[in-house]
C-alpha angles and dihedrals in degrees: 000000000000093000091049092053092049091051092049091048091049090049092052093048089050091051093049092048091050092052091047092051090048092052093047091048091056097031096119093048092046092048093049091045091050092051091046090050092053092049091047092050093050093046092047091050092051092045090053090047094054093041091055090043092055090047091051094048092048088061097042120110120224113221133183116234106259144092090311089075091056090052091046091054093047091055095046129084116266090000090280137118110205097209129011140147121224131179128205150129119287113244126170121232091208134025109316126241119259122220116250095217102031112039094193092062119087131178148156101242123042126186119193118185135174119197131185119219117205140166109232131188113238126217088261091060097253124126116232136177115255136171136196132190112248097181136000124182132181122202116191135179123187112267142172138211107241137196113181105308095338120091143171121209118228111218124201096358092177090070091066117120089221119028112175114208129178118239106241097177138355115187127178119195111194117214121235105218121206126218089266090053090052092051093044091047091051092056098039094042094231128101122182117231101180150289124279120203117193131185122193128178143181096228128225114254093018117138115238140166119231123195120193146085117328120208142142120274116263092221101041120026094206091059120090121207135193118205146154108306115251091213092069098257116144121267117222135186105180142154090216127096121252090256093050091047091052090049091052092048091047091054089053090047092053092049093052091044089055090049090050091052092047096047092042091052091048090049091052092049092049091046090049091050092050093048092047092048092046092048091048091050092048090050091051092045091049091050091047091050092048091049092047091048091048092049091046092051094048091045092052091047091048092048092045091058094052096043116114110243094194099077132159120239092254090054097054121099111256091220107048097017089213113076129057124267104263108154130072117208118216141246092011092050097219116153099201112126138058124240093256092057093043089072090070097035107082107133119046135008110258090222106047101007091235113154112262114238100168139003125208138173116269135155132206113225 
């Protein structure tokens, strides 16, 4: 039972080592194929997203804000329209937001962002322009889209897939580095270029198109609200027309389709290279095994013909009791088995049960 467990453990270790060597041999191809698969998956997901978005917008109906929306909700199930486009004038429900940089500009959504521009040294040794966002803040007040005395409240506008905001100000303050900054930047690999402050707003009284789910307010039944669709359709708040929006989405779809084709082609090429290399290695290994087996067979036949059949008892292999003792087992030093039997004896000496460290040719005369 002990010998059986040792053999099974040795077989498992050999199998694990074989798999590890196989992975290391194809590590570069596997790594590149994994990266390509991730890129392909992301691009395919985005392509499907824009494709479904275009399909949904093609079937959407554009309505003016007015009594027709009330009638549309009355005729619909659960007083809800799953996907609809409405157009109106932006009006705040509370005091509107005032621009930080231009006091005469007011709005309902304000985005303040601060970005740092640097020149960083890449791993290849080149210097490239980079930027990172230091701070980004959104300020929002409740607002509606209005047409005369009819209005629709927009809920959770920041969840929109596209939220068009006007640029109110965009200031870039370049940094003036000292000699110490230049030396420090050379060693750290980062040199600061300057700070960019940007303010964007959804202005009051601007005309926008909102596409989402239309329903009645949960608090007041005479209020209509437009929100992110629960069926997974995209939510848009844009100053573009429906046609312009579809054109923009179609451009994104074409870009991701091109990326899918490129990454898919690269994946097929890498897969083909791996399969070809694996098949070639298997063919070489098969030929080497056949050659080794043929040489082993011919060697055994040749040695069998020259073996002395008239052997003393102390010269006969203790395993097969036919061939001569030809192998010495180390470190115990017993010469007790023939070369044929030594192929299957790898663990313990059959005489003293000492673990076998090495086998070498030896003959008893």
